[in-house]
N, C-alpha and C positions, 0 to 999 in steps of 0.2 A: 504494500500500500504506500503510494507516494505521500510524503509529508512535506509541505512547503512552509518554511519559516520566514516571516517578514520581520526584519530586525534592523535597528539603528539606535545607538544610545542617545541621539539627539531627539528631543521632543518636537512635535509639530511638523515633521517632514512628510507626512502622508502615509504612515504605516497602515492605519486602519482603512484608508482608501484603497491601497493595494490589496490588503488582505480580503476585504469584502468583495472586491471585483474579481480576484482570483477564484474565490469560492463561487461567485456567480458564474464565472466562465465554466468551471468544472460542472456545476449544476446544469448549465445549458447544454452540456455534452451528454447529459443523462447519467452522470456519476452520482453515487451516494456520498454526499459531502458533509463533513463536519468542520465547523469554524470554532477554533479554540481561542480563548482570550486570557492571556497571562497578564495583561495590563490591569493594574488596580482600578483604572478609570472605567474598565469594562466597556469600552467604546463599541467593540464588535458585538458584544452581547446586547447592548442597548439597540444597536442596529437590527439585530435579529428579532428583537421585540417589536420593531416597526414593520417587519416584513409582512406583506399581505398574504392571506391564506392561499390565494390563487397563484402566487409566485412559485417557482420550482423550489422544492424543499431544501433547506440547509439546516442541519442539526447543530445543536450547541455541544461543544466539547468542554465539559466542566473541569476546572482546576480544583484539586483537593486542598483547599486552604492555602497556606503559604509554604507547604512542605514539598509538594510534588505535583507533577502534571499527570493526569489520568490518561491512559491509552484509550482510544475510542473503541466502542464495542464492535462485535462482529457485524458484518454487513456494510461497514464503512469502506469505501474504495479509495477515497481521497480525503486528505485532511490539510487544513490551513491553520497556522498558529500566528496570532497577532501578539506582539510583545511590547513591554513597556520601555519608556526612555530609561537610560541608565542601566540597561541589562548587563550584568556582570557576575563574576563569582560562580558559585555552585548552580545558581538558577540558569545562567548562561550555558554552562556545561550540560545541564540536564536537558534543556530544550534543544540544544545543538545535537545531542545524542539521538534525538528522535528524527532529525531532519534529513531528507534526501536532497533538498534544494533550499538555498537561502537567497531571498531577495532583499537587497539593501537599497531602500529608497534614499535619494540624495537630492537636496535642493542646491541651486547655484548661489550659495551664500558662503562667504569665507569661513564663518563660524561652523556651518554644517560640514564643510569640506575637511577642516582640521579634526573635528570630532569624529567624523567618519573614517578618517585615515587611521587613527589609533584603533578603532574598532575592527577595521579590515585587517590590520596587522595581527591583532589577537585572533581573529577568525582564521586567517591563513596559517597561523602558528599552531592551531589546535590539532589534536590527533585526528579529528574527523575531517580535516580539510581535504585530504586525498580522496575521501569517499563521498564528499558533499559538493554538489555543483553550486557555485556562487555567481550571482548576476547582479549588476547595478541597474537601477532605474532612475533616470533624471526626472525630478518632479517639478512642475510649474516652470518648465523651461521655455523661454522665448529665444529662439535661435538668433534673433537680431540684436541681442544685448551683449555687452561686455561681460556680464556675469555668466552668460552661457559659454562664452569663449574661455573664461577661467575654469569653468567646470570641465570643459573638453580637455584643456591642458592637464588638469589634475588627473582625470580618468586615464589619459593616454599613458601615464607612467605607472599605472597600477598592475597591469597584467591581469585584470579582472574584466570579463566581457560586459559590455553595455547591452542590455537586452531590451531597452526601450527608453524613450523620452516622451513624457506626457506634458501637454500644455496646461496652462492655468485656465480653467473653465468652470463656470457655475454648474455645468452638467453633473459633476460629481457631488456637489453640495446638495443640489435639488433632488437627485436620485437617492442619496443617503438619507435624506429627511423622510423618505417614503419607504425605506428598507429595501431599496432596489439597486441594481447595478446596470452598467451599460448593456449587459447581456440579457436583460429582462424586458427590454422595450423594443419597439420597431427599429431596425437598424438604420433606416433613413433619417431618424431624428438625431442620431449620434454617430453618423458614419465617419466623420473626421477623427473622432476619438477611437472608434473601433479600428480604424486604419493604423493608429499609433500603437494599439495593443497587439496588432498582428505578430510582430517579432517576439513579443513577450509570450504570447500564446504558443507560438511554435517552439520556444525554449521550454515551456512547461510540458509540451507533448513529446518532446524529443526523447 
């Protein structure tokens, strides 16, 4: 069963946006998906509570208090884990041990870049690094800005693949408020965003 971990120690980089839409993508492909929320803010669990009954089902993956992460029950084919800011120590090792793939969202901000560099170093040094596929996703990227240029320069020296760049759009905000994802509505309404997700989806399916 593939387990996708969405992680970055920096808050506000779009981890829950990525996690919910990855879960929505898997559900749109007919998979039995669970979305786990290790974040104390429980953003993904709140989002699941908003999800309408007619939408494709995505189950909750409960965390067992502060001590451990519960493995999903039988029948689950795909799992996605949303993680908190400042993920480190034993909790970092625990969730990483479950992951087959790690998505690291990153905004074109100098503060985000430096915080993410330290996290990527720890991630690549971990014992699981050789067994886990790691991909970067640029969040709220405007290709015509100097900030985007700095992000591209930073990424070029990492040796970690960029699996997508997503624009800053209210589509994510408006859909999240209804418990929905890009993959739950008519493609014509969000085609530009679905096009940006195509490389990420191919990476998930590879």
